[in-house]
PyMOL Python script that loads the backbone (N, CA, C, O; Angstrom):
from pymol import cmd

cmd.read_pdbstr("""\
ATOM      1  N   MET A   1       1.055  -1.242  -0.125  1.00  0.00           N
ATOM      2  CA  MET A   1      -0.252   0.094   0.175  1.00  0.00           C
ATOM      3  C   MET A   1       0.989   1.015  -0.060  1.00  0.00           C
ATOM      4  O   MET A   1       1.973   0.631   0.573  1.00  0.00           O
ATOM      5  N   SER A   2       1.142   1.907  -0.660  1.00  0.00           N
ATOM      6  CA  SER A   2       2.112   2.980  -1.243  1.00  0.00           C
ATOM      7  C   SER A   2       1.409   4.201  -0.676  1.00  0.00           C
ATOM      8  O   SER A   2       1.776   5.092   0.089  1.00  0.00           O
ATOM      9  N   ASN A   3       0.317   3.948  -1.288  1.00  0.00           N
ATOM     10  CA  ASN A   3      -0.919   5.962  -1.524  1.00  0.00           C
ATOM     11  C   ASN A   3      -1.051   6.210   0.016  1.00  0.00           C
ATOM     12  O   ASN A   3      -1.726   5.600   0.845  1.00  0.00           O
ATOM     13  N   PRO A   4      -0.137   7.377   0.174  1.00  0.00           N
ATOM     14  CA  PRO A   4      -0.310   8.328   2.083  1.00  0.00           C
ATOM     15  C   PRO A   4      -1.452   8.638   2.078  1.00  0.00           C
ATOM     16  O   PRO A   4      -1.921   8.885   3.189  1.00  0.00           O
ATOM     17  N   ASP A   5      -2.511   8.779   0.711  1.00  0.00           N
ATOM     18  CA  ASP A   5      -3.989   9.274   1.417  1.00  0.00           C
ATOM     19  C   ASP A   5      -5.304   8.080   1.768  1.00  0.00           C
ATOM     20  O   ASP A   5      -6.501   8.345   1.879  1.00  0.00           O
ATOM     21  N   VAL A   6      -4.456   6.340   1.928  1.00  0.00           N
ATOM     22  CA  VAL A   6      -5.064   5.976   2.431  1.00  0.00           C
ATOM     23  C   VAL A   6      -5.440   6.206   3.932  1.00  0.00           C
ATOM     24  O   VAL A   6      -6.414   6.033   4.664  1.00  0.00           O
ATOM     25  N   LEU A   7      -4.259   6.649   4.004  1.00  0.00           N
ATOM     26  CA  LEU A   7      -4.187   6.700   5.668  1.00  0.00           C
ATOM     27  C   LEU A   7      -5.550   7.200   5.742  1.00  0.00           C
ATOM     28  O   LEU A   7      -6.386   6.366   6.090  1.00  0.00           O
ATOM     29  N   GLY A   8      -5.915   8.252   5.517  1.00  0.00           N
ATOM     30  CA  GLY A   8      -7.367   8.996   6.011  1.00  0.00           C
ATOM     31  C   GLY A   8      -8.142   8.360   6.538  1.00  0.00           C
ATOM     32  O   GLY A   8      -8.720   8.848   7.509  1.00  0.00           O
ATOM     33  N   LEU A   9      -8.405   7.235   6.171  1.00  0.00           N
ATOM     34  CA  LEU A   9      -9.445   6.291   6.800  1.00  0.00           C
ATOM     35  C   LEU A   9      -9.303   5.242   7.772  1.00  0.00           C
ATOM     36  O   LEU A   9      -9.992   4.228   7.881  1.00  0.00           O
ATOM     37  N   PHE A  10      -8.041   5.719   8.661  1.00  0.00           N
ATOM     38  CA  PHE A  10      -7.282   5.020   9.586  1.00  0.00           C
ATOM     39  C   PHE A  10      -7.520   6.035  10.929  1.00  0.00           C
ATOM     40  O   PHE A  10      -7.802   7.210  10.695  1.00  0.00           O
ATOM     41  N   PRO A  11      -7.415   5.620  12.199  1.00  0.00           N
ATOM     42  CA  PRO A  11      -7.104   6.565  12.753  1.00  0.00           C
ATOM     43  C   PRO A  11      -6.228   7.405  13.305  1.00  0.00           C
ATOM     44  O   PRO A  11      -5.294   6.763  13.785  1.00  0.00           O
ATOM     45  N   PRO A  12      -6.074   8.955  13.501  1.00  0.00           N
ATOM     46  CA  PRO A  12      -5.080  10.003  13.689  1.00  0.00           C
ATOM     47  C   PRO A  12      -3.940   8.836  14.346  1.00  0.00           C
ATOM     48  O   PRO A  12      -4.210   7.877  15.069  1.00  0.00           O
ATOM     49  N   GLY A  13      -2.490   9.303  13.792  1.00  0.00           N
ATOM     50  CA  GLY A  13      -1.328   8.808  14.060  1.00  0.00           C
ATOM     51  C   GLY A  13      -1.058   7.786  13.392  1.00  0.00           C
ATOM     52  O   GLY A  13       0.005   7.173  13.491  1.00  0.00           O
ATOM     53  N   SER A  14      -2.214   7.416  12.457  1.00  0.00           N
ATOM     54  CA  SER A  14      -1.392   5.970  11.968  1.00  0.00           C
ATOM     55  C   SER A  14      -0.362   6.164  11.236  1.00  0.00           C
ATOM     56  O   SER A  14      -0.028   7.347  11.178  1.00  0.00           O
ATOM     57  N   ALA A  15       0.319   5.385  10.606  1.00  0.00           N
ATOM     58  CA  ALA A  15       1.151   5.689   9.290  1.00  0.00           C
ATOM     59  C   ALA A  15       1.207   4.065   8.202  1.00  0.00           C
ATOM     60  O   ALA A  15       0.657   2.966   8.265  1.00  0.00           O
ATOM     61  N   LEU A  16       2.229   4.758   7.243  1.00  0.00           N
ATOM     62  CA  LEU A  16       2.910   3.645   6.661  1.00  0.00           C
ATOM     63  C   LEU A  16       4.654   3.611   7.058  1.00  0.00           C
ATOM     64  O   LEU A  16       5.530   4.467   7.183  1.00  0.00           O
ATOM     65  N   ASP A  17       4.581   2.170   7.165  1.00  0.00           N
ATOM     66  CA  ASP A  17       5.795   1.663   7.466  1.00  0.00           C
ATOM     67  C   ASP A  17       7.095   2.124   6.085  1.00  0.00           C
ATOM     68  O   ASP A  17       6.654   2.300   4.949  1.00  0.00           O
ATOM     69  N   ASP A  18       8.282   2.242   6.284  1.00  0.00           N
ATOM     70  CA  ASP A  18       9.272   1.502   5.535  1.00  0.00           C
ATOM     71  C   ASP A  18       8.631   1.479   4.027  1.00  0.00           C
ATOM     72  O   ASP A  18       8.363   2.265   3.118  1.00  0.00           O
ATOM     73  N   ASP A  19       8.545  -0.096   4.375  1.00  0.00           N
ATOM     74  CA  ASP A  19       8.216  -0.493   2.812  1.00  0.00           C
ATOM     75  C   ASP A  19       6.957  -0.509   2.829  1.00  0.00           C
ATOM     76  O   ASP A  19       6.568  -1.634   2.514  1.00  0.00           O
ATOM     77  N   GLY A  20       5.601   0.626   3.176  1.00  0.00           N
ATOM     78  CA  GLY A  20       4.702   0.383   2.906  1.00  0.00           C
ATOM     79  C   GLY A  20       3.419   0.307   3.598  1.00  0.00           C
ATOM     80  O   GLY A  20       2.344   0.875   3.405  1.00  0.00           O
ATOM     81  N   THR A  21       3.915  -0.747   4.656  1.00  0.00           N
ATOM     82  CA  THR A  21       2.559  -1.246   5.538  1.00  0.00           C
ATOM     83  C   THR A  21       2.358  -0.237   6.263  1.00  0.00           C
ATOM     84  O   THR A  21       3.242   0.539   6.627  1.00  0.00           O
ATOM     85  N   VAL A  22       0.993  -0.146   6.579  1.00  0.00           N
ATOM     86  CA  VAL A  22       0.090   0.198   7.548  1.00  0.00           C
ATOM     87  C   VAL A  22       0.380  -0.124   9.008  1.00  0.00           C
ATOM     88  O   VAL A  22       0.520  -1.294   9.363  1.00  0.00           O
ATOM     89  N   THR A  23       0.485   1.039   9.980  1.00  0.00           N
ATOM     90  CA  THR A  23       0.812   0.884  11.447  1.00  0.00           C
ATOM     91  C   THR A  23      -0.681   1.561  11.987  1.00  0.00           C
ATOM     92  O   THR A  23      -1.077   2.721  11.873  1.00  0.00           O
ATOM     93  N   VAL A  24      -1.274   0.503  12.551  1.00  0.00           N
ATOM     94  CA  VAL A  24      -2.160   1.065  13.499  1.00  0.00           C
ATOM     95  C   VAL A  24      -2.041   1.671  15.364  1.00  0.00           C
ATOM     96  O   VAL A  24      -2.655   1.093  16.261  1.00  0.00           O
ATOM     97  N   GLY A  25      -1.606   2.262  15.482  1.00  0.00           N
ATOM     98  CA  GLY A  25      -0.619   2.285  17.278  1.00  0.00           C
ATOM     99  C   GLY A  25      -0.081   1.644  17.288  1.00  0.00           C
ATOM    100  O   GLY A  25      -0.306   0.603  17.905  1.00  0.00           O
ATOM    101  N   GLY A  26       0.866   1.845  16.675  1.00  0.00           N
ATOM    102  CA  GLY A  26       2.461   1.676  16.443  1.00  0.00           C
ATOM    103  C   GLY A  26       2.550  -0.270  15.870  1.00  0.00           C
ATOM    104  O   GLY A  26       3.659  -0.804  15.890  1.00  0.00           O
ATOM    105  N   CYS A  27       2.008  -0.631  15.673  1.00  0.00           N
ATOM    106  CA  CYS A  27       1.246  -2.047  14.955  1.00  0.00           C
ATOM    107  C   CYS A  27       1.273  -2.293  13.576  1.00  0.00           C
ATOM    108  O   CYS A  27       0.241  -2.310  12.904  1.00  0.00           O
ATOM    109  N   ARG A  28       2.386  -2.483  13.116  1.00  0.00           N
ATOM    110  CA  ARG A  28       2.068  -3.165  11.893  1.00  0.00           C
ATOM    111  C   ARG A  28       0.604  -4.175  11.488  1.00  0.00           C
ATOM    112  O   ARG A  28       0.174  -5.055  12.234  1.00  0.00           O
ATOM    113  N   LEU A  29       0.007  -3.805  10.161  1.00  0.00           N
ATOM    114  CA  LEU A  29      -1.349  -4.578  10.127  1.00  0.00           C
ATOM    115  C   LEU A  29      -1.228  -5.957   9.744  1.00  0.00           C
ATOM    116  O   LEU A  29      -2.025  -6.845  10.049  1.00  0.00           O
ATOM    117  N   ASP A  30      -0.093  -6.097   8.999  1.00  0.00           N
ATOM    118  CA  ASP A  30       0.497  -7.876   8.332  1.00  0.00           C
ATOM    119  C   ASP A  30       0.879  -8.487   9.759  1.00  0.00           C
ATOM    120  O   ASP A  30       0.876  -9.693  10.005  1.00  0.00           O
ATOM    121  N   ASP A  31       1.147  -7.660  10.493  1.00  0.00           N
ATOM    122  CA  ASP A  31       1.276  -8.969  11.689  1.00  0.00           C
ATOM    123  C   ASP A  31       0.448  -9.662  12.538  1.00  0.00           C
ATOM    124  O   ASP A  31       0.326 -10.856  12.810  1.00  0.00           O
ATOM    125  N   LEU A  32      -0.163  -8.524  12.942  1.00  0.00           N
ATOM    126  CA  LEU A  32      -1.605  -8.511  13.329  1.00  0.00           C
ATOM    127  C   LEU A  32      -2.296  -9.901  12.579  1.00  0.00           C
ATOM    128  O   LEU A  32      -2.474 -10.940  13.215  1.00  0.00           O
ATOM    129  N   ALA A  33      -2.662  -9.752  11.103  1.00  0.00           N
ATOM    130  CA  ALA A  33      -3.301 -10.525  10.461  1.00  0.00           C
ATOM    131  C   ALA A  33      -2.757 -11.880  10.636  1.00  0.00           C
ATOM    132  O   ALA A  33      -3.322 -12.970  10.733  1.00  0.00           O
ATOM    133  N   ALA A  34      -1.398 -11.505  10.653  1.00  0.00           N
ATOM    134  CA  ALA A  34      -0.377 -13.175  10.512  1.00  0.00           C
ATOM    135  C   ALA A  34      -0.836 -13.345  11.857  1.00  0.00           C
ATOM    136  O   ALA A  34      -1.550 -14.346  11.798  1.00  0.00           O
ATOM    137  N   GLU A  35      -0.824 -12.840  13.286  1.00  0.00           N
ATOM    138  CA  GLU A  35      -1.034 -13.771  14.035  1.00  0.00           C
ATOM    139  C   GLU A  35      -2.701 -13.625  14.692  1.00  0.00           C
ATOM    140  O   GLU A  35      -2.912 -14.601  15.411  1.00  0.00           O
ATOM    141  N   PHE A  36      -3.501 -13.002  14.653  1.00  0.00           N
ATOM    142  CA  PHE A  36      -4.912 -13.249  14.635  1.00  0.00           C
ATOM    143  C   PHE A  36      -5.609 -13.810  13.570  1.00  0.00           C
ATOM    144  O   PHE A  36      -6.422 -14.630  13.997  1.00  0.00           O
ATOM    145  N   GLY A  37      -5.627 -13.694  12.250  1.00  0.00           N
ATOM    146  CA  GLY A  37      -6.182 -13.853  10.804  1.00  0.00           C
ATOM    147  C   GLY A  37      -7.047 -12.633  10.912  1.00  0.00           C
ATOM    148  O   GLY A  37      -7.059 -11.698  11.713  1.00  0.00           O
ATOM    149  N   THR A  38      -7.826 -12.957   9.770  1.00  0.00           N
ATOM    150  CA  THR A  38      -8.697 -11.795   9.248  1.00  0.00           C
ATOM    151  C   THR A  38     -10.047 -12.225   9.192  1.00  0.00           C
ATOM    152  O   THR A  38     -10.337 -13.421   9.191  1.00  0.00           O
ATOM    153  N   PRO A  39     -11.032 -11.161   9.136  1.00  0.00           N
ATOM    154  CA  PRO A  39     -11.341  -9.524   9.666  1.00  0.00           C
ATOM    155  C   PRO A  39      -9.811  -9.761  11.191  1.00  0.00           C
ATOM    156  O   PRO A  39      -8.941 -10.611  11.376  1.00  0.00           O
ATOM    157  N   VAL A  40     -10.128  -8.805  11.742  1.00  0.00           N
ATOM    158  CA  VAL A  40      -9.744  -8.220  13.278  1.00  0.00           C
ATOM    159  C   VAL A  40      -9.742  -7.240  13.120  1.00  0.00           C
ATOM    160  O   VAL A  40      -9.299  -6.524  12.222  1.00  0.00           O
ATOM    161  N   MET A  41     -10.344  -7.047  14.160  1.00  0.00           N
ATOM    162  CA  MET A  41     -10.607  -5.944  15.280  1.00  0.00           C
ATOM    163  C   MET A  41      -9.273  -4.656  15.085  1.00  0.00           C
ATOM    164  O   MET A  41      -8.245  -5.240  15.429  1.00  0.00           O
ATOM    165  N   VAL A  42      -9.000  -3.553  14.781  1.00  0.00           N
ATOM    166  CA  VAL A  42      -8.004  -3.172  15.747  1.00  0.00           C
ATOM    167  C   VAL A  42      -7.906  -1.727  16.235  1.00  0.00           C
ATOM    168  O   VAL A  42      -7.464  -0.914  15.423  1.00  0.00           O
ATOM    169  N   VAL A  43      -8.283  -1.266  17.532  1.00  0.00           N
ATOM    170  CA  VAL A  43      -8.466  -0.290  18.105  1.00  0.00           C
ATOM    171  C   VAL A  43      -7.701   0.760  18.862  1.00  0.00           C
ATOM    172  O   VAL A  43      -7.923   0.955  20.057  1.00  0.00           O
ATOM    173  N   ASP A  44      -6.749   1.480  18.143  1.00  0.00           N
ATOM    174  CA  ASP A  44      -5.950   2.532  18.725  1.00  0.00           C
ATOM    175  C   ASP A  44      -6.769   3.513  20.191  1.00  0.00           C
ATOM    176  O   ASP A  44      -7.549   4.465  20.213  1.00  0.00           O
ATOM    177  N   GLU A  45      -5.963   2.511  21.492  1.00  0.00           N
ATOM    178  CA  GLU A  45      -6.175   3.669  22.007  1.00  0.00           C
ATOM    179  C   GLU A  45      -6.263   5.024  22.636  1.00  0.00           C
ATOM    180  O   GLU A  45      -7.061   5.668  23.318  1.00  0.00           O
ATOM    181  N   THR A  46      -4.757   5.203  21.950  1.00  0.00           N
ATOM    182  CA  THR A  46      -5.003   7.319  21.851  1.00  0.00           C
ATOM    183  C   THR A  46      -5.922   7.671  20.718  1.00  0.00           C
ATOM    184  O   THR A  46      -6.495   8.760  20.721  1.00  0.00           O
ATOM    185  N   ALA A  47      -6.062   6.953  19.916  1.00  0.00           N
ATOM    186  CA  ALA A  47      -6.897   7.521  19.049  1.00  0.00           C
ATOM    187  C   ALA A  47      -8.525   7.908  19.369  1.00  0.00           C
ATOM    188  O   ALA A  47      -9.171   8.716  18.701  1.00  0.00           O
ATOM    189  N   VAL A  48      -9.096   7.068  20.667  1.00  0.00           N
ATOM    190  CA  VAL A  48     -10.433   6.615  20.987  1.00  0.00           C
ATOM    191  C   VAL A  48     -10.052   7.702  22.536  1.00  0.00           C
ATOM    192  O   VAL A  48     -10.887   8.497  22.969  1.00  0.00           O
ATOM    193  N   ARG A  49      -8.834   7.533  23.098  1.00  0.00           N
ATOM    194  CA  ARG A  49      -8.761   8.794  24.342  1.00  0.00           C
ATOM    195  C   ARG A  49      -9.087   9.836  23.690  1.00  0.00           C
ATOM    196  O   ARG A  49     -10.186  10.258  24.051  1.00  0.00           O
ATOM    197  N   GLY A  50      -8.543  10.510  22.779  1.00  0.00           N
ATOM    198  CA  GLY A  50      -8.122  11.579  21.986  1.00  0.00           C
ATOM    199  C   GLY A  50      -9.532  11.890  21.516  1.00  0.00           C
ATOM    200  O   GLY A  50      -9.931  12.994  21.886  1.00  0.00           O
ATOM    201  N   LYS A  51     -10.160  11.361  20.975  1.00  0.00           N
ATOM    202  CA  LYS A  51     -11.841  11.474  20.451  1.00  0.00           C
ATOM    203  C   LYS A  51     -12.720  12.292  21.696  1.00  0.00           C
ATOM    204  O   LYS A  51     -13.293  13.380  21.628  1.00  0.00           O
ATOM    205  N   ALA A  52     -12.591  11.280  22.925  1.00  0.00           N
ATOM    206  CA  ALA A  52     -12.899  11.573  23.901  1.00  0.00           C
ATOM    207  C   ALA A  52     -12.745  12.827  24.231  1.00  0.00           C
ATOM    208  O   ALA A  52     -13.703  13.587  24.376  1.00  0.00           O
ATOM    209  N   ARG A  53     -11.542  13.165  24.383  1.00  0.00           N
ATOM    210  CA  ARG A  53     -11.390  14.407  24.933  1.00  0.00           C
ATOM    211  C   ARG A  53     -11.819  15.272  24.558  1.00  0.00           C
ATOM    212  O   ARG A  53     -12.347  16.137  25.257  1.00  0.00           O
ATOM    213  N   GLU A  54     -11.662  15.309  22.659  1.00  0.00           N
ATOM    214  CA  GLU A  54     -12.818  15.995  21.967  1.00  0.00           C
ATOM    215  C   GLU A  54     -14.286  16.182  22.036  1.00  0.00           C
ATOM    216  O   GLU A  54     -14.891  17.120  21.517  1.00  0.00           O
ATOM    217  N   TYR A  55     -14.729  15.367  22.612  1.00  0.00           N
ATOM    218  CA  TYR A  55     -16.117  15.498  22.494  1.00  0.00           C
ATOM    219  C   TYR A  55     -15.903  15.823  23.739  1.00  0.00           C
ATOM    220  O   TYR A  55     -15.736  17.000  23.419  1.00  0.00           O
ATOM    221  N   LEU A  56     -15.746  15.846  24.956  1.00  0.00           N
ATOM    222  CA  LEU A  56     -15.726  16.250  26.977  1.00  0.00           C
ATOM    223  C   LEU A  56     -15.677  17.663  26.018  1.00  0.00           C
ATOM    224  O   LEU A  56     -16.758  18.040  25.565  1.00  0.00           O
ATOM    225  N   ALA A  57     -14.604  18.357  25.738  1.00  0.00           N
ATOM    226  CA  ALA A  57     -14.420  19.692  25.060  1.00  0.00           C
ATOM    227  C   ALA A  57     -15.417  20.678  24.689  1.00  0.00           C
ATOM    228  O   ALA A  57     -15.511  21.877  24.955  1.00  0.00           O
ATOM    229  N   ALA A  58     -16.160  19.862  23.989  1.00  0.00           N
ATOM    230  CA  ALA A  58     -17.108  20.416  22.817  1.00  0.00           C
ATOM    231  C   ALA A  58     -18.012  20.419  23.921  1.00  0.00           C
ATOM    232  O   ALA A  58     -18.089  21.618  24.190  1.00  0.00           O
ATOM    233  N   PHE A  59     -18.731  19.815  24.712  1.00  0.00           N
ATOM    234  CA  PHE A  59     -20.032  19.461  25.524  1.00  0.00           C
ATOM    235  C   PHE A  59     -19.566  20.563  26.634  1.00  0.00           C
ATOM    236  O   PHE A  59     -20.413  21.437  26.821  1.00  0.00           O
ATOM    237  N   ARG A  60     -18.955  20.622  27.028  1.00  0.00           N
ATOM    238  CA  ARG A  60     -18.282  21.490  28.637  1.00  0.00           C
ATOM    239  C   ARG A  60     -18.484  23.088  27.823  1.00  0.00           C
ATOM    240  O   ARG A  60     -19.089  24.001  28.386  1.00  0.00           O
ATOM    241  N   HIS A  61     -17.844  23.243  26.356  1.00  0.00           N
ATOM    242  CA  HIS A  61     -18.290  24.734  25.739  1.00  0.00           C
ATOM    243  C   HIS A  61     -19.881  25.078  26.111  1.00  0.00           C
ATOM    244  O   HIS A  61     -20.488  26.104  26.420  1.00  0.00           O
ATOM    245  N   LEU A  62     -20.103  24.191  25.988  1.00  0.00           N
ATOM    246  CA  LEU A  62     -22.064  24.345  26.008  1.00  0.00           C
ATOM    247  C   LEU A  62     -22.825  24.445  27.279  1.00  0.00           C
ATOM    248  O   LEU A  62     -23.583  25.263  27.800  1.00  0.00           O
ATOM    249  N   TRP A  63     -22.165  22.932  27.658  1.00  0.00           N
ATOM    250  CA  TRP A  63     -22.722  23.095  29.428  1.00  0.00           C
ATOM    251  C   TRP A  63     -21.697  22.539  30.059  1.00  0.00           C
ATOM    252  O   TRP A  63     -21.394  21.346  30.095  1.00  0.00           O
ATOM    253  N   PRO A  64     -21.119  23.542  30.607  1.00  0.00           N
ATOM    254  CA  PRO A  64     -19.507  23.200  31.688  1.00  0.00           C
ATOM    255  C   PRO A  64     -19.631  22.257  32.914  1.00  0.00           C
ATOM    256  O   PRO A  64     -18.626  22.011  33.580  1.00  0.00           O
ATOM    257  N   ARG A  65     -20.956  21.672  33.260  1.00  0.00           N
ATOM    258  CA  ARG A  65     -21.005  20.574  33.852  1.00  0.00           C
ATOM    259  C   ARG A  65     -20.842  19.461  33.588  1.00  0.00           C
ATOM    260  O   ARG A  65     -20.788  18.593  34.459  1.00  0.00           O
ATOM    261  N   SER A  66     -20.710  19.191  32.170  1.00  0.00           N
ATOM    262  CA  SER A  66     -21.141  18.002  31.438  1.00  0.00           C
ATOM    263  C   SER A  66     -20.115  17.031  31.685  1.00  0.00           C
ATOM    264  O   SER A  66     -19.233  17.545  32.373  1.00  0.00           O
ATOM    265  N   ASP A  67     -19.896  15.940  31.425  1.00  0.00           N
ATOM    266  CA  ASP A  67     -19.139  14.436  31.481  1.00  0.00           C
ATOM    267  C   ASP A  67     -19.486  13.976  30.499  1.00  0.00           C
ATOM    268  O   ASP A  67     -20.619  14.033  30.021  1.00  0.00           O
ATOM    269  N   VAL A  68     -18.180  13.253  29.899  1.00  0.00           N
ATOM    270  CA  VAL A  68     -18.498  11.680  28.849  1.00  0.00           C
ATOM    271  C   VAL A  68     -18.235  10.760  29.205  1.00  0.00           C
ATOM    272  O   VAL A  68     -17.336  10.774  30.046  1.00  0.00           O
ATOM    273  N   ALA A  69     -18.711   9.653  28.890  1.00  0.00           N
ATOM    274  CA  ALA A  69     -18.048   7.998  29.785  1.00  0.00           C
ATOM    275  C   ALA A  69     -17.911   7.193  28.117  1.00  0.00           C
ATOM    276  O   ALA A  69     -17.938   8.001  27.189  1.00  0.00           O
ATOM    277  N   PHE A  70     -17.850   6.546  27.945  1.00  0.00           N
ATOM    278  CA  PHE A  70     -17.137   5.863  26.947  1.00  0.00           C
ATOM    279  C   PHE A  70     -18.195   4.556  27.072  1.00  0.00           C
ATOM    280  O   PHE A  70     -18.752   4.270  28.132  1.00  0.00           O
ATOM    281  N   ALA A  71     -18.358   3.900  25.966  1.00  0.00           N
ATOM    282  CA  ALA A  71     -19.470   2.560  25.812  1.00  0.00           C
ATOM    283  C   ALA A  71     -19.787   2.306  24.210  1.00  0.00           C
ATOM    284  O   ALA A  71     -20.398   2.946  23.354  1.00  0.00           O
ATOM    285  N   SER A  72     -18.925   0.805  24.236  1.00  0.00           N
ATOM    286  CA  SER A  72     -18.919   0.301  23.081  1.00  0.00           C
ATOM    287  C   SER A  72     -20.107  -0.908  23.023  1.00  0.00           C
ATOM    288  O   SER A  72     -20.360  -1.711  23.922  1.00  0.00           O
ATOM    289  N   LYS A  73     -20.968  -0.761  21.275  1.00  0.00           N
ATOM    290  CA  LYS A  73     -21.310  -2.006  21.369  1.00  0.00           C
ATOM    291  C   LYS A  73     -20.208  -3.209  20.984  1.00  0.00           C
ATOM    292  O   LYS A  73     -20.091  -4.245  21.638  1.00  0.00           O
ATOM    293  N   ALA A  74     -19.463  -2.884  19.852  1.00  0.00           N
ATOM    294  CA  ALA A  74     -19.089  -3.915  18.686  1.00  0.00           C
ATOM    295  C   ALA A  74     -18.084  -3.061  18.098  1.00  0.00           C
ATOM    296  O   ALA A  74     -16.955  -3.239  18.554  1.00  0.00           O
ATOM    297  N   PHE A  75     -18.225  -2.007  17.029  1.00  0.00           N
ATOM    298  CA  PHE A  75     -17.258  -1.247  16.241  1.00  0.00           C
ATOM    299  C   PHE A  75     -17.511   0.231  16.644  1.00  0.00           C
ATOM    300  O   PHE A  75     -18.477   0.914  16.302  1.00  0.00           O
ATOM    301  N   PRO A  76     -16.314   0.659  17.551  1.00  0.00           N
ATOM    302  CA  PRO A  76     -16.219   2.184  17.762  1.00  0.00           C
ATOM    303  C   PRO A  76     -15.664   3.245  16.768  1.00  0.00           C
ATOM    304  O   PRO A  76     -14.952   4.188  17.113  1.00  0.00           O
ATOM    305  N   GLY A  77     -15.961   3.054  15.838  1.00  0.00           N
ATOM    306  CA  GLY A  77     -15.937   3.643  14.304  1.00  0.00           C
ATOM    307  C   GLY A  77     -15.516   5.325  14.531  1.00  0.00           C
ATOM    308  O   GLY A  77     -16.437   6.030  14.944  1.00  0.00           O
ATOM    309  N   MET A  78     -14.644   5.761  14.369  1.00  0.00           N
ATOM    310  CA  MET A  78     -14.699   7.376  14.867  1.00  0.00           C
ATOM    311  C   MET A  78     -14.973   8.475  13.527  1.00  0.00           C
ATOM    312  O   MET A  78     -15.039   9.688  13.727  1.00  0.00           O
TER     313      MET A  78
END
""", "prot")
cmd.dss("prot")
cmd.show_as("cartoon", "prot")
cmd.util.cbc("prot")
cmd.orient("prot")
């Protein structure tokens, strides 16, 4: 995968390794596929926490005493 535009489909902080392999949360996706098979769901904790901070800031901008709690049923698409 050599097109850097493809990174827009992945969480912030995802990158292309030297050989063009996508990494998410510092993990090479080909390594994860080899270890766990496909399909495999990969969640970047840093990206999820960052999105939660964004939500909290937006809510507190409008309602200062707001709080945000994370919940996920199956796929935490961002």
